[in-house]
C-alpha positions in Angstrom: 193.0 10.6 15.0 191.8 8.8 12.1 193.3 6.0 12.8 191.6 5.7 16.3 188.3 6.4 14.2 189.2 3.3 12.3 190.1 1.2 15.1 186.6 2.1 17.2 184.3 1.4 13.7 186.3 -1.9 13.8 186.2 -2.6 17.4 182.4 -1.9 17.4 181.7 -4.4 14.2 183.7 -7.3 16.0 185.7 -6.9 12.2 189.2 -5.9 12.4 188.7 -5.9 8.3 185.6 -3.6 8.3 186.3 -1.6 4.8 187.3 2.3 5.5 186.4 4.9 2.9 187.6 8.1 2.9 186.4 11.1 0.4 188.3 13.9 -0.1 187.1 17.6 0.5 186.0 19.6 -2.2 188.4 21.4 -4.5 187.2 24.7 -5.7 188.9 27.6 -7.8 187.0 30.1 -5.8 187.7 28.7 -2.1 191.1 28.0 -2.0 192.5 25.5 0.7 194.6 26.8 3.5 197.5 25.0 4.9 195.2 23.0 7.6 192.7 21.5 5.0 196.0 20.6 2.9 197.2 18.7 5.8 194.1 17.0 6.2 194.3 16.4 2.5 197.3 14.8 2.9 196.6 12.5 5.8 193.5 11.0 3.8 195.6 10.3 0.7 198.3 8.6 3.0 195.7 6.6 4.6 195.9 3.2 2.4 199.4 3.2 2.9 198.9 3.3 6.6 195.8 1.3 7.6 194.9 -2.2 5.5 191.6 -2.3 4.2 191.2 1.6 3.4 190.8 3.7 0.4 190.9 7.5 -0.6 188.2 8.9 -2.8 189.3 11.6 -5.2 187.0 15.0 -5.7 188.8 16.0 -8.5 186.9 17.7 -11.2 183.9 17.9 -9.4 181.9 21.0 -9.0 180.2 23.1 -5.9 176.4 24.0 -6.1 177.2 27.6 -6.2 178.0 27.9 -2.6 181.7 26.8 -3.1 181.1 24.5 -0.2 178.6 21.6 -1.3 179.0 19.3 -4.4 176.1 19.8 -6.9 174.1 17.1 -7.8 176.0 15.6 -10.7 179.1 16.0 -8.9 177.3 14.1 -5.7 176.3 11.4 -8.1 180.0 10.9 -9.8 181.5 10.9 -6.1 179.4 8.1 -5.4 180.3 6.0 -8.4 184.0 6.7 -7.0 182.9 5.1 -3.7 181.4 2.3 -5.4 184.4 1.5 -7.5 186.8 2.1 -4.6 184.8 -0.2 -2.0 184.4 -2.9 -5.0 188.1 -2.8 -5.6 188.6 -3.2 -1.6 186.6 -6.4 -1.2 187.5 -8.0 -4.4 191.2 -8.0 -2.9 190.2 -10.1 0.5 
């Protein structure tokens, strides 16, 4: 349970407001999502509405490295920028 994982992190760090960001799985035309991946994605997207100080980071328009699983280098860099933007937004509202 994702909520339990977040609670454990926050308890471990003795801080109930530790930011938690969740990144979207790769969305690749060559590898369509099954029902389970769609369910996980929905839980990730909805997380910020359920748990304080959390964020969802989209993988929209990112590309795989040819294996239809892992992002290519430019996409990883873009994902990193998206994580940074989401983190900055979270800590600026504290």
